[in-house]
C-alpha positions as CSV (number, residue, x, y, z in Angstrom):
1,M,0.0,0.0,0.0
2,N,1.3,3.5,-0.9
3,Y,0.6,7.0,0.1
4,I,-1.3,9.1,-2.4
5,D,-0.5,12.8,-2.6
6,S,-3.8,14.6,-2.7
7,G,-2.2,17.6,-4.4
8,N,-0.8,15.8,-7.5
9,D,-1.7,12.1,-7.2
10,A,2.0,11.1,-6.7
11,R,2.6,7.8,-5.0
12,Y,5.1,7.4,-2.1
13,S,6.1,4.2,-0.4
14,T,4.9,3.8,3.2
15,D,8.3,2.3,4.1
16,S,9.2,5.8,5.3
17,A,6.8,7.8,7.4
18,K,5.4,11.0,5.9
19,W,2.7,13.4,7.1
20,C,2.3,15.4,3.9
21,G,3.2,15.0,0.2
22,D,6.0,16.7,-1.7
23,S,3.3,19.1,-2.9
24,G,2.6,20.1,0.7
25,A,-0.9,18.6,0.5
26,Y,-2.3,15.9,2.8
27,L,-1.9,12.3,2.0
28,N,-4.4,9.5,1.5
29,L,-3.8,5.7,1.4
30,E,-4.5,3.5,-1.5
31,P,-7.7,1.4,-1.2
32,G,-7.1,-1.5,1.2
33,P,-8.1,-5.2,0.7
34,G,-10.6,-5.1,3.5
35,I,-11.7,-8.2,5.4
36,T,-14.2,-11.0,5.3
37,R,-15.8,-12.5,8.4
38,D,-13.7,-15.6,8.4
39,A,-10.5,-13.5,8.7
40,I,-11.5,-12.0,12.1
41,N,-9.2,-12.9,14.9
42,H,-11.7,-13.7,17.6
43,R,-9.1,-14.3,20.2
44,N,-8.3,-10.5,20.1
45,R,-10.9,-8.2,21.6
46,S,-9.2,-4.9,20.4
47,V,-9.4,-3.3,17.0
48,W,-6.5,-5.6,16.1
49,R,-9.0,-8.5,15.7
50,Y,-9.3,-7.0,12.2
51,A,-5.5,-7.0,11.7
52,K,-5.7,-8.7,8.3
53,A,-7.4,-5.5,7.0
54,I,-5.1,-3.0,8.7
55,A,-2.0,-1.9,6.7
56,V,0.3,-2.2,9.7
57,D,2.0,-5.4,10.9
58,A,0.1,-6.6,13.9
59,G,3.4,-7.7,15.4
60,S,4.2,-4.0,15.8
61,A,0.9,-3.1,17.4
62,V,0.9,-0.7,20.3
63,S,-2.4,-1.4,22.0
64,L,-4.2,-0.5,25.1
65,G,-7.2,-2.7,24.5
66,E,-9.1,-0.1,22.4
67,G,-12.2,-1.1,20.6
68,G,-15.0,-3.5,21.5
69,T,-17.2,-0.6,22.7
70,P,-20.8,-1.4,23.7
71,L,-23.6,-0.9,21.2
72,L,-26.9,-0.3,23.1
73,H,-30.4,-0.3,21.8
74,R,-32.4,2.7,23.2
75,Q,-35.1,5.2,22.2
76,W,-34.4,8.7,21.0
77,N,-37.4,11.0,20.5
78,G,-39.6,7.9,20.2
79,A,-37.4,6.2,17.6
80,P,-35.4,3.0,18.1
81,V,-31.7,3.9,17.9
82,R,-28.4,2.1,18.7
83,F,-25.9,4.1,20.7
84,K,-22.2,3.2,20.0
85,L,-20.3,4.1,23.2
86,E,-17.0,5.1,21.8
87,F,-16.3,7.2,24.9
88,M,-15.7,3.9,26.7
89,M,-12.1,3.7,25.3
90,P,-8.9,3.6,27.3
91,T,-8.4,7.4,27.2
92,G,-12.1,8.2,27.1
93,S,-12.7,9.0,23.4
94,F,-12.9,7.4,20.0
95,K,-9.5,8.8,19.1
96,D,-7.9,5.6,20.5
97,R,-9.2,3.6,17.6
98,G,-7.1,5.6,15.1
99,M,-4.2,6.3,17.5
100,T,-3.3,2.6,18.1
101,V,-2.8,2.1,14.3
102,M,-1.1,5.4,13.7
103,V,1.4,5.1,16.6
104,S,2.1,1.4,15.7
105,Y,2.9,2.5,12.2
106,L,5.1,5.4,13.2
107,K,7.0,3.3,15.8
108,S,7.6,0.6,13.2
109,R,9.2,3.2,10.9
110,G,11.6,4.5,13.6
111,I,9.8,7.6,14.7
112,D,10.6,8.3,18.4
113,H,9.4,11.9,18.9
114,V,6.0,13.2,17.8
115,L,4.1,16.4,17.7
116,E,0.3,16.9,17.6
117,D,-2.2,19.8,17.9
118,S,-5.4,19.0,19.7
119,S,-8.5,20.5,21.4
120,G,-7.9,17.8,24.0
121,N,-9.0,14.2,23.1
122,A,-6.5,13.5,20.4
123,G,-3.7,14.9,22.5
124,A,-4.8,12.7,25.5
125,S,-4.9,9.7,23.2
126,L,-1.5,10.3,21.5
127,S,0.1,11.1,24.9
128,A,-1.0,7.7,26.2
129,Y,-0.1,5.7,23.1
130,A,3.3,7.5,22.8
131,A,4.0,6.6,26.4
132,A,3.1,2.9,25.7
133,A,5.4,3.0,22.7
134,G,8.3,4.7,24.5
135,M,8.1,7.8,22.3
136,R,8.6,11.4,23.3
137,C,5.6,13.6,22.7
138,R,4.7,17.3,22.5
139,I,1.0,18.4,22.3
140,L,-0.1,21.9,21.5
141,V,-3.6,22.8,22.8
142,P,-5.8,25.9,22.9
143,E,-5.4,28.0,26.0
144,T,-9.1,27.5,26.4
145,A,-8.9,23.7,26.5
146,S,-10.5,22.1,29.6
147,Y,-8.1,21.5,32.4
148,P,-9.1,17.8,32.8
149,K,-8.0,17.2,29.3
150,I,-4.7,19.1,29.8
151,A,-4.1,17.1,33.0
152,Q,-4.7,13.9,31.2
153,I,-2.3,14.7,28.4
154,A,0.4,15.8,30.9
155,A,0.0,12.8,33.2
156,C,1.2,10.5,30.5
157,G,4.4,12.4,30.2
158,A,3.7,14.7,27.2
159,D,5.2,18.1,26.9
160,V,2.0,20.2,26.8
161,V,2.1,23.7,25.3
162,T,-0.9,26.1,25.3
163,V,-1.4,28.4,22.3
164,P,-3.5,31.6,22.4
165,G,-6.3,32.1,20.0
166,T,-8.5,29.7,18.1
167,R,-8.3,26.0,17.3
168,Q,-6.9,26.9,13.9
169,D,-4.2,29.0,15.5
170,V,-3.1,25.9,17.4
171,A,-3.0,23.9,14.1
172,D,-1.0,26.7,12.5
173,A,1.5,26.7,15.3
174,A,2.0,23.0,15.0
175,L,2.7,23.3,11.3
176,R,5.4,25.8,12.0
177,M,6.9,23.5,14.5
178,S,6.8,20.4,12.2
179,S,10.3,21.1,10.9
180,E,11.6,20.2,14.4
181,I,9.5,17.2,15.4
182,F,7.6,14.6,13.3
183,Y,4.1,16.0,12.9
184,A,1.9,13.1,14.0
185,S,-1.3,14.9,13.3
186,H,-4.3,12.6,13.3
187,N,-5.8,15.1,10.7
188,W,-2.9,14.8,8.3
189,Q,-1.6,11.2,8.8
190,P,-3.9,8.8,6.9
191,F,-2.9,5.8,9.1
192,F,-5.2,7.4,11.7
193,I,-8.1,6.8,9.4
194,E,-6.8,3.3,8.8
195,G,-7.6,2.8,12.5
196,T,-11.0,4.6,12.6
197,K,-12.3,2.5,9.7
198,T,-12.5,-0.4,12.3
199,L,-15.6,1.4,13.6
200,A,-17.4,0.2,10.4
201,Y,-16.1,-3.3,10.9
202,E,-17.2,-3.4,14.5
203,L,-20.7,-2.2,13.7
204,W,-21.0,-4.8,10.9
205,E,-19.9,-7.6,13.3
206,E,-22.1,-6.4,16.2
207,L,-25.2,-6.2,14.0
208,G,-24.7,-9.9,12.9
209,F,-22.6,-9.2,9.8
210,R,-24.9,-6.7,8.3
211,E,-24.9,-2.9,7.8
212,P,-27.0,-0.3,9.5
213,D,-29.1,2.0,7.4
214,N,-27.6,5.2,9.0
215,V,-24.7,6.3,11.1
216,V,-24.8,9.7,12.8
217,T,-21.5,11.1,14.2
218,P,-20.1,14.5,15.3
219,L,-18.1,16.2,12.6
220,G,-15.1,18.4,13.1
221,Y,-12.1,17.4,11.0
222,G,-13.9,14.3,9.9
223,S,-11.9,11.2,10.9
224,N,-15.0,9.2,11.9
225,V,-16.8,10.1,8.7
226,L,-13.7,9.1,6.6
227,G,-13.1,6.0,8.7
228,L,-16.7,4.8,8.2
229,D,-16.5,5.5,4.5
230,R,-13.3,3.6,4.1
231,G,-14.4,0.6,6.3
232,F,-17.8,0.2,4.7
233,D,-16.3,0.6,1.2
234,E,-14.0,-2.3,1.9
235,L,-16.9,-4.4,3.3
236,L,-19.0,-3.6,0.2
237,R,-16.2,-4.6,-2.2
238,N,-15.7,-7.9,-0.4
239,G,-19.4,-8.7,-0.6
240,E,-19.9,-8.6,3.1
241,I,-22.6,-5.9,3.1
242,K,-25.3,-5.2,0.5
243,K,-25.2,-1.5,0.5
244,R,-23.2,1.5,1.9
245,P,-24.9,2.9,5.0
246,R,-25.8,6.6,4.9
247,I,-23.3,8.7,6.8
248,F,-24.6,11.8,8.6
249,G,-22.1,14.3,10.1
250,V,-23.2,16.9,12.6
251,Q,-21.5,20.2,13.3
252,A,-22.1,23.0,15.8
253,A,-23.8,25.9,13.9
254,N,-21.3,28.3,15.5
255,C,-18.4,26.5,13.6
256,A,-19.8,24.7,10.6
257,P,-17.5,24.9,7.6
258,C,-18.4,21.4,6.3
259,H,-22.1,22.3,6.6
260,A,-21.6,25.5,4.7
261,A,-19.7,23.8,1.9
262,W,-22.4,21.0,1.9
263,Q,-25.1,23.6,1.4
264,S,-23.2,25.2,-1.4
265,G,-23.2,22.0,-3.4
266,G,-19.5,22.2,-4.1
267,E,-16.3,20.8,-2.6
268,S,-14.5,24.0,-1.8
269,P,-14.4,26.0,1.5
270,V,-17.2,28.6,1.8
271,A,-16.8,31.8,3.9
272,A,-18.7,31.3,7.2
273,T,-18.9,33.1,10.5
274,V,-17.2,31.2,13.3
275,T,-18.0,31.9,17.0
276,P,-17.2,29.9,20.1
277,T,-19.2,26.7,20.7
278,V,-19.6,24.4,23.7
279,A,-18.8,21.5,21.3
280,E,-15.1,22.3,21.5
281,G,-14.1,18.9,20.0
282,I,-15.6,19.8,16.6
283,A,-14.7,23.5,16.6
284,S,-12.6,23.2,13.4
285,S,-12.9,26.1,11.1
286,Q,-10.5,24.8,8.4
287,P,-10.8,21.0,8.2
288,T,-7.9,19.5,6.4
289,R,-9.8,16.9,4.4
290,L,-12.9,18.9,3.6
291,R,-13.1,17.6,0.0
292,E,-12.9,13.9,1.1
293,V,-15.5,14.5,3.9
294,L,-18.0,15.9,1.4
295,R,-17.4,13.1,-1.1
296,A,-17.8,10.5,1.6
297,V,-21.1,11.9,2.8
298,R,-22.5,12.5,-0.7
299,G,-21.3,9.0,-1.8
300,S,-23.3,7.4,1.0
301,D,-26.4,9.5,0.2
302,G,-26.1,11.0,3.7
303,A,-26.1,14.6,4.8
304,I,-24.4,17.2,7.0
305,A,-26.4,19.0,9.7
306,A,-25.7,22.0,11.9
307,V,-27.2,22.5,15.4
308,S,-27.5,25.4,17.7
309,E,-25.9,25.8,21.1
310,T,-29.4,25.5,22.7
311,E,-30.0,22.2,20.8
312,I,-26.6,20.9,22.0
313,V,-27.3,21.6,25.6
314,D,-30.8,20.2,25.5
315,A,-29.5,17.0,23.9
316,L,-26.7,16.9,26.5
317,R,-29.3,16.9,29.3
318,S,-31.4,14.2,27.6
319,L,-28.4,12.0,27.1
320,A,-27.4,12.4,30.8
321,N,-31.0,11.5,31.8
322,M,-30.5,8.3,29.9
323,G,-27.3,7.5,31.8
324,F,-24.9,8.6,29.0
325,Y,-22.5,11.1,30.6
326,V,-20.8,12.5,27.6
327,E,-19.1,15.7,26.6
328,P,-21.0,18.4,24.7
329,T,-19.4,17.4,21.4
330,C,-21.3,14.1,21.5
331,A,-24.5,15.9,22.3
332,A,-24.2,17.7,19.0
333,A,-24.7,14.4,17.2
334,A,-27.7,13.6,19.3
335,A,-29.2,17.1,18.5
336,G,-28.5,16.4,14.9
337,L,-30.4,13.2,15.1
338,T,-33.3,15.0,16.5
339,Q,-33.3,17.3,13.5
340,L,-32.9,14.5,11.0
341,L,-35.8,12.5,12.5
342,A,-38.0,15.6,12.5
343,S,-37.3,16.4,8.9
344,G,-37.8,12.8,7.8
345,A,-34.2,12.5,6.5
346,I,-33.9,9.5,8.8
347,R,-37.0,7.4,9.2
348,R,-38.1,5.9,12.5
349,D,-38.3,2.4,11.0
350,E,-34.6,2.4,9.9
351,E,-31.6,0.9,11.7
352,T,-29.8,4.0,13.0
353,V,-26.5,4.2,14.9
354,I,-25.4,7.3,16.8
355,V,-21.7,7.5,17.7
356,L,-21.0,9.0,21.2
357,T,-17.4,10.0,20.9
358,G,-16.1,11.4,24.2
359,S,-16.5,11.0,28.0
360,G,-18.2,13.7,30.1
361,L,-15.5,13.2,32.7
362,K,-13.3,15.3,30.5
363,S,-15.7,18.3,30.7
364,S,-17.4,17.9,34.1
365,E,-17.0,21.5,35.2
366,R,-18.4,22.9,31.9
367,I,-21.2,20.4,32.0
368,G,-22.1,21.5,35.5
369,Q,-22.3,25.1,34.3
370,L,-24.3,24.3,31.1
371,L,-26.9,22.2,33.0
372,N,-26.9,24.4,36.1
373,L,-26.1,21.4,38.3
374,Q,-26.2,22.1,42.0
375,P,-26.5,19.7,45.0
376,R,-29.3,20.2,47.5
377,T,-28.3,21.1,51.1
378,L,-29.8,19.2,54.0
């Protein structure tokens, strides 16, 4: 399997780690062979049970037991829905699914010092996997990042640096620093998506080797959308599913560049006003792989929705009342599902999965403020 330069379609061997092409554009991976049900390693409960479909030698795997997250059947606004609890990962977010593969690949190629920019969850994940791999790690975060996330990153030994300004300012600072340290950005390095594609495999296996009708996920830079697209594409080409599930990405209306481009009908960025959002995990004003995200959603006959801050907080409260203590970013997806059910874009008789991506334990102080949570005094 080779890298493909998205800027000029040049091919590069994956024998040497790269994070961008010679054109300066991001890299993709060639289509993978995928997997069939008889190739699953049932003795392994992590994402590496699908090792035969992952373009990294499983003998090099750096794993913390990620994957195998619960898929629970519940009701949402009166509709039967399956909740995929990706927040029940080793570091509390779906990022572990991609990080195990990316770090395993980088370690196998001799990388021993990595740099990442993150709003919190990716940094926490990379810090943990780098520690497990014996790598040094530097994480740049917004100065507004929640302290629990910063503490989690630092606890695993990473060098944490706060950057003033927006989430994009943090990404720009990391790009400037990439000449000093290998830039292990989960938004640029396609081996991260090689890991997130296992979400598609897991849903397929958990549903009795069949596909759902719809998958709804929060959308920032798009690694879950792209992973689902890659995984379901491989299953379809292998004849393991009958059709590609529809993929729905949900953005916060305060920061919704993918939604703006979606509405325009094109594949290029569209000028859009960006203001702060409680869904900090998807506050990405310039997503790296915008074109691929739009193609993945359109290719699945899905859609991109945008939800208000009020809708996010209402959904956050409803999820908590169901026992799902998740961060506001997850609640954006649930708010989006409410919209999609109301509009008829998703029918109540369809098999729908909603992906809950990050633990509320990372944002407890903010959740308490948003939901006005106060104990009673005796």
